[in-house]
C-alpha positions in Angstrom: -35.9 3.1 -27.5 -37.3 3.8 -24.0 -35.8 2.3 -20.8 -39.1 0.6 -20.1 -39.0 -1.2 -23.5 -35.4 -2.2 -23.0 -36.3 -3.6 -19.6 -39.2 -5.6 -21.1 -37.0 -6.9 -23.9 -34.4 -8.1 -21.3 -37.2 -9.9 -19.4 -38.4 -11.5 -22.7 -34.9 -12.6 -23.5 -34.4 -14.4 -20.3 -37.9 -15.9 -20.6 -37.0 -17.2 -24.0 -33.8 -18.7 -22.8 -35.5 -20.5 -19.9 -39.2 -20.6 -19.3 -38.5 -21.3 -15.7 -36.1 -18.4 -15.3 -37.3 -15.2 -13.6 -36.3 -11.6 -13.2 -36.5 -10.5 -9.6 -36.2 -6.8 -8.7 -35.2 -6.2 -5.1 -35.2 -3.0 -3.0 -34.3 -4.1 0.5 -32.1 -6.6 2.4 -35.0 -9.0 3.1 -36.0 -9.2 -0.6 -32.4 -9.5 -1.6 -31.7 -12.4 0.8 -34.9 -14.2 -0.3 -34.0 -13.8 -4.0 -30.5 -15.2 -3.4 -31.8 -18.2 -1.3 -34.3 -19.1 -4.0 -32.2 -18.4 -7.1 -32.2 -21.0 -9.9 -30.2 -21.4 -13.0 -31.1 -18.6 -15.5 -32.5 -16.3 -12.9 -31.6 -12.6 -12.8 -31.7 -10.6 -9.5 -31.8 -6.9 -10.1 -30.9 -4.6 -7.2 -32.2 -1.1 -7.1 -30.1 1.9 -6.0 -29.7 2.6 -2.3 -27.7 1.6 0.8 -28.3 -2.0 1.9 -27.4 -2.4 5.6 -26.5 -6.0 6.5 -26.3 -7.2 10.1 -25.1 -10.8 9.3 -23.0 -12.4 6.6 -24.8 -13.5 3.4 -23.9 -16.9 2.0 -24.7 -17.8 -1.6 -25.2 -21.6 -2.1 -27.3 -22.2 -5.1 -25.4 -22.7 -8.4 -26.1 -21.8 -12.0 -25.0 -24.0 -14.9 -22.6 -23.4 -17.8 -25.5 -22.6 -20.1 -27.6 -20.7 -17.5 -25.7 -18.5 -15.1 -27.4 -16.8 -12.2 -27.2 -13.0 -12.7 -27.0 -10.8 -9.6 -26.6 -7.2 -10.8 -27.5 -3.6 -10.4 -30.8 -2.7 -11.9 -30.4 -1.3 -15.4 -32.5 1.8 -14.6 -30.3 2.8 -11.6 -28.8 6.2 -11.5 -26.6 5.3 -8.5 -24.8 2.2 -7.6 -26.2 -0.1 -4.8 -24.0 0.1 -1.7 -23.7 -3.0 0.5 -22.9 -1.7 4.0 -21.5 -4.2 6.5 -20.5 -1.8 9.2 -22.6 -3.6 11.7 -20.3 -6.7 11.4 -17.5 -6.5 14.0 -13.9 -7.5 12.9 -14.0 -11.3 13.0 -12.8 -14.1 10.7 -16.3 -15.3 10.0 -17.8 -11.8 9.3 -17.4 -11.6 5.6 -19.9 -9.5 3.8 -20.8 -12.1 1.2 -19.5 -15.7 1.0 -19.9 -17.2 -2.5 -20.0 -21.0 -2.1 -21.5 -21.7 -5.5 -20.7 -21.8 -9.3 -21.7 -19.9 -12.4 -22.8 -16.6 -10.8 -22.3 -13.3 -12.6 -22.2 -10.5 -9.9 -22.0 -7.0 -11.3 -22.2 -3.4 -10.3 -22.0 -3.3 -6.4 -20.0 -1.5 -3.8 -19.0 -3.8 -0.9 -18.1 -1.6 2.1 -16.6 -2.1 5.6 -17.1 -5.8 6.2 -15.7 -7.4 9.4 -13.5 -9.6 7.3 -13.5 -10.0 3.4 -16.0 -7.9 1.5 -16.5 -11.0 -0.7 -15.1 -14.4 -0.1 -15.2 -17.0 -2.9 -15.0 -20.3 -1.1 -15.0 -23.4 -3.2 -16.7 -21.5 -5.9 -16.0 -22.1 -9.6 -16.6 -20.4 -13.0 -18.0 -17.2 -11.4 -17.7 -13.7 -12.9 -17.3 -10.7 -10.5 -17.6 -7.5 -12.6 -17.4 -3.8 -11.9 -17.5 -4.1 -8.1 -15.6 -2.2 -5.4 -14.4 -3.5 -2.1 -13.3 -0.9 0.4 -12.5 -0.4 4.1 -12.9 -4.0 5.0 -11.2 -5.5 8.0 -9.4 -8.1 5.8 -8.8 -8.5 2.1 -11.4 -6.9 0.0 -12.0 -9.9 -2.3 -10.4 -13.3 -1.5 -10.5 -16.7 -3.3 -9.7 -19.8 -1.4 -10.8 -23.4 -0.6 -10.2 -24.7 -4.1 -12.0 -21.9 -5.9 -11.1 -22.1 -9.6 -11.6 -20.6 -13.0 -13.2 -17.4 -11.7 -12.9 -14.1 -13.5 -12.6 -10.9 -11.6 -13.2 -8.1 -14.2 -12.9 -4.4 -13.8 -13.0 -4.4 -10.0 -11.4 -2.0 -7.5 -10.2 -2.8 -4.0 -8.9 -0.1 -1.7 -8.4 1.2 1.8 -8.8 -2.2 3.4 -7.2 -2.4 6.8 -7.4 -4.7 9.8 -6.8 -3.7 13.4 -3.6 -5.8 13.6 -2.2 -3.8 10.7 -1.0 -7.1 9.1 -3.5 -9.0 6.9 -5.7 -6.8 4.7 -4.9 -6.9 1.0 -6.7 -5.6 -2.0 -7.2 -9.0 -3.6 -6.0 -12.5 -2.5 -5.7 -15.7 -4.5 -4.2 -17.6 -1.6 -4.0 -20.4 0.9 -5.8 -23.5 -0.5 -7.2 -21.7 -3.6 -7.6 -23.5 -6.9 -6.2 -22.9 -10.4 -7.3 -20.9 -13.4 -8.4 -17.7 -11.7 -8.1 -14.6 -13.8 -8.0 -10.8 -13.0 -8.7 -8.4 -15.8 -8.6 -4.6 -15.6 -8.6 -4.6 -11.8 -7.0 -2.0 -9.5 -5.7 -2.3 -5.9 -4.5 0.7 -4.0 -3.7 1.9 -0.4 -4.4 -1.5 1.1 -2.7 -2.0 4.4 -0.7 -5.0 3.3 -0.4 -5.9 -0.4 -2.3 -5.1 -3.6 -2.5 -8.8 -4.5 -1.4 -11.7 -2.3 -0.8 -15.1 -3.7 0.5 -16.9 -0.6 -0.2 -20.6 -0.6 -1.0 -23.1 2.2 -2.5 -26.5 1.5 -2.2 -26.5 -2.3 0.6 -26.5 -4.9 1.3 -25.9 -8.6 -1.7 -23.6 -9.4 -1.8 -20.9 -12.0 -3.3 -17.4 -11.9 -3.3 -14.7 -14.6 -3.4 -10.9 -14.4 -4.2 -8.7 -17.4 -4.1 -4.9 -17.4 -4.1 -4.7 -13.6 -2.8 -1.8 -11.6 -1.3 -2.1 -8.0 -0.3 1.2 -6.5 0.4 2.9 -3.1 -0.1 -0.3 -1.1 1.3 -0.2 2.3 -0.2 3.2 2.9 -3.3 3.8 5.0 -6.3 5.8 3.7 -4.8 9.0 5.1 -1.6 8.4 3.2 0.6 7.5 6.1 2.6 4.2 6.2 0.6 1.3 7.5 3.3 -1.1 8.7 2.1 -3.8 6.4 4.1 -5.5 3.7 3.3 -2.9 1.1 3.9 -4.9 -2.0 2.0 -4.4 -5.3 1.8 -7.9 -6.6 2.9 -10.7 -4.2 3.2 -13.6 -6.6 3.3 -16.4 -4.0 5.2 -17.8 -1.0 4.4 -20.5 1.5 5.3 -21.6 5.1 7.8 -24.2 4.0 9.0 -22.0 1.0 8.5 -24.8 -1.5 5.0 -24.3 -3.0 4.5 -23.1 -6.6 2.1 -20.4 -7.6 2.5 -19.9 -11.3 1.6 -16.4 -12.3 1.4 -14.5 -15.6 1.2 -10.7 -15.7 0.4 -9.0 -19.0 0.4 -5.2 -19.3 0.3 -4.7 -15.5 1.5 -1.7 -13.5 3.1 -1.6 -10.1 3.7 1.9 -8.9 4.4 3.8 -5.7 4.1 0.7 -3.4 5.9 1.0 -0.1 8.0 -2.1 -0.7 8.2 -4.2 -3.9 6.3 -3.7 -7.0 6.5 -7.3 -8.2 7.5 -9.6 -5.4 8.2 -13.3 -5.4 8.2 -13.9 -1.6 9.7 -17.5 -1.7 7.4 -18.5 -4.5 8.9 -21.6 -6.3 6.6 -21.4 -9.3 6.9 -20.1 -12.8 6.4 -16.3 -13.1 6.0 -14.5 -16.4 5.8 -10.7 -17.0 5.0 -9.4 -20.5 4.9 -5.6 -21.1 4.7 -4.6 -17.5 5.7 -1.3 -15.9 7.3 -0.7 -12.5 7.7 2.8 -11.2 8.6 4.5 -7.9 8.3 1.4 -5.8 10.9 1.0 -3.1 12.0 -2.1 -5.1 10.5 -2.3 -8.5 11.3 -6.0 -9.3 11.7 -8.1 -6.2 12.7 -11.6 -7.3 15.3 -12.5 -4.7 18.0 -15.2 -4.8 16.7 -17.1 -1.7 14.0 -19.7 -2.4 13.9 -18.2 -5.9 11.2 -18.9 -8.5 11.9 -21.9 -10.7 11.6 -19.9 -13.9 11.2 -16.2 -14.5 10.4 -14.7 -17.9 10.4 -10.9 -18.3 10.0 -9.3 -21.8 9.1 -5.9 -23.1 8.9 -4.5 -19.6 10.3 -1.2 -18.2 11.4 0.4 -15.0 13.1 3.7 -14.4 16.6 2.7 -13.6 18.0 -0.8 -13.2 15.8 -3.6 -11.7 17.1 -4.4 -8.2 16.4 -8.2 -8.0 16.1 -10.5 -11.0 16.8 -14.1 -9.9 15.5 -17.5 -10.7 16.6 -21.1 -11.4 16.0 -20.3 -15.1 15.8 -16.7 -16.4 14.5 -15.7 -19.8 14.7 -11.9 -19.8 15.1 -9.9 -22.9 13.9 -6.7 -24.7 13.5 -4.9 -21.4 14.3 -1.2 -20.8 17.5 -2.0 -18.9 18.8 -4.5 -21.4 18.8 -2.8 -24.8 21.9 -0.8 -25.8 21.2 2.9 -26.1 17.8 2.6 -24.4 16.7 3.8 -20.9 13.4 4.7 -19.4 13.6 8.3 -18.2 11.1 11.1 -17.4 11.4 12.4 -21.0 9.9 9.2 -22.4 6.5 9.7 -20.8 3.5 12.0 -21.3 3.0 12.0 -17.5 4.5 10.5 -14.3 1.5 11.7 -12.2 0.8 8.5 -10.3 -2.5 10.0 -8.9 -4.1 9.4 -12.4 -4.2 5.6 -11.6 -7.2 6.1 -9.2 -9.2 8.2 -11.6 -12.9 7.2 -12.0 -13.6 4.3 -14.3 -15.5 4.7 -17.5 -19.3 4.1 -17.5 -19.0 0.5 -18.7 -16.5 -0.2 -15.9 -13.3 -0.2 -18.1 -10.2 1.5 -16.9 -9.9 5.3 -17.1 -8.1 7.0 -19.9 -4.9 8.3 -18.5 -1.5 9.6 -19.7 0.5 8.2 -16.9 3.4 6.1 -18.2 2.1 6.5 -21.8 5.0 7.0 -24.2 5.7 10.3 -25.9 6.3 10.5 -29.6 10.0 10.0 -30.3 10.6 7.9 -27.2 13.3 5.3 -27.6 11.1 2.7 -25.9 8.8 2.6 -29.0 9.2 -0.5 -31.2 11.9 -2.0 -29.1 10.1 -5.1 -27.9 9.7 -8.6 -29.2 6.5 -10.4 -30.3 5.1 -12.3 -27.3 1.6 -12.9 -28.7 0.1 -9.6 -27.6 -1.4 -7.2 -30.2 0.8 -4.2 -30.9 1.1 -1.3 -33.3 4.0 -0.8 -35.7 6.8 -3.1 -36.6 7.5 -4.3 -33.1 5.9 -4.0 -29.6 6.7 -1.0 -27.5 8.0 -1.4 -23.9 5.8 -1.1 -20.9 2.1 -1.5 -20.3 0.9 0.9 -23.0 1.4 0.9 -26.7 2.2 4.3 -28.2 -0.8 6.0 -29.7 -0.4 9.0 -32.0 
């Protein structure tokens, strides 16, 4: 089937779903801005390959509906990804590249580059999907959710080399300040951001929940050139607050924290409930950083691994079992893994946006970490789950 026929069929599909919906191909900033301003539920905005140079922040205000999202995506015939270049925006708190103040958008396939603040800020936006996008070299966090934003899915996105002049604030991803609940990250990566890979610091909200599945945070706290940044340098900062009382409940499933300058998984005065299932921490200064001061209310860690003993495992209530440091006769050593080459984590994604196939921290045949876990509701091979982020594959 030719690409032209596929494109026509896509148009017919959207026309069938909604006679008022339209497919709008755009090839420059003016056309793109007009399409966004006039978008209606069910519309699709296709962006052709090229560099789109923005001189001002773009705000999305029109919302889709549960049954008719607004699709904003790279053109299916593109051979290269569209690049949104915000280099003209000086470092300033109002100079985000895009600000999404709307609901039910599906944004897919773009590179957000060098914004004066966030590459993309989701501000009081709900039920959006951000898929297969990158956020790099921005002057604050690459992608941030705040102002009550809830039930958004960030899927197969990368955020890297973000750095502000103060060397203090730029994270890979942030679900922070007065953000809402129910946000989810799936298959995302954050590396070499000046501050943290993920930041969950709260101010103005309490008792929210965020989930992370198959996410990788590595080498944060290092600048693009590989030198220390002076930022916090944590992989996953689960929460924290000014008065050290707010609760950011966080669940991590099959996540990796590796090579971060400070803590791999960090609680930072978070008083919420934190759960780690089948997570791996390797070569961070501190692999698990759940301190005893202002500790989390409940900490659950199962089927997880670290090379050596975890440094800080504290909480009001602890439910930790079937981890590499707790099972008699079991330890995670170099001999257990096919590779400990951390550089594999930044390998190119697969064409559909899914994470790359790597051997880093994959278990070798005969490893004593195989079949040593307990069933926590995650699919597994064999009689019992393996330890760490990857199930053994023959």
